[in-house]
Steps between C-alpha positions, in 0.01 A plus 500: 500500500610173367827329579671626186474868606228585254122545504474307177289196579343652811118449486424839658684700231444578132799509264497819298763697309670215323485673157541855622668543844304819575156364405411452869475876529205520268288238677157625634589593855421785739857641529832466324832580669786508251794482740810398312541640152500848350261561215324169546167676446536664164330594179497142368312352797309792666173417314509145635476586867181393683549637846367771720833652590874470449729568795855558375750314712793516259669824396318625190316182397227697305589709194331833445316372191373194697377715787291710258333182369440364847342825621267507201394147596431614854792310654661691792877513473672572837852625429810333639600817686190478718474122526869460600523817712455321836766243425748758382438712817552194725817406311630852559446476874659157508803637318508804733483279807788286370735791442568539870357160604214674686222292659155580350363654822804728536417679174172617650669595826758717315227667297295578809807654675 
């Protein structure tokens, strides 16, 4: 990254998305992970995707209409519930541990007892 905090001007990067901020999602890649915005994969851009699979990192980034188009194109669409499941489970255990300020190994010990 260059001194100004941006990748613009870095020889190893291509600048994309200047006209449309979401255009990077429709580049020819293996996988796309929309991880920030709901409904970012929608009816207006679903036909433009050129990937093998979409792994939803955000909550509800793909609309129902877009998913139908993607499936017809043969693009696998892994839902956010499955993709984020491990992180949500870990967050729950972190929260649970913090309620009583229990050390991680002590949770297992209590369960075994």
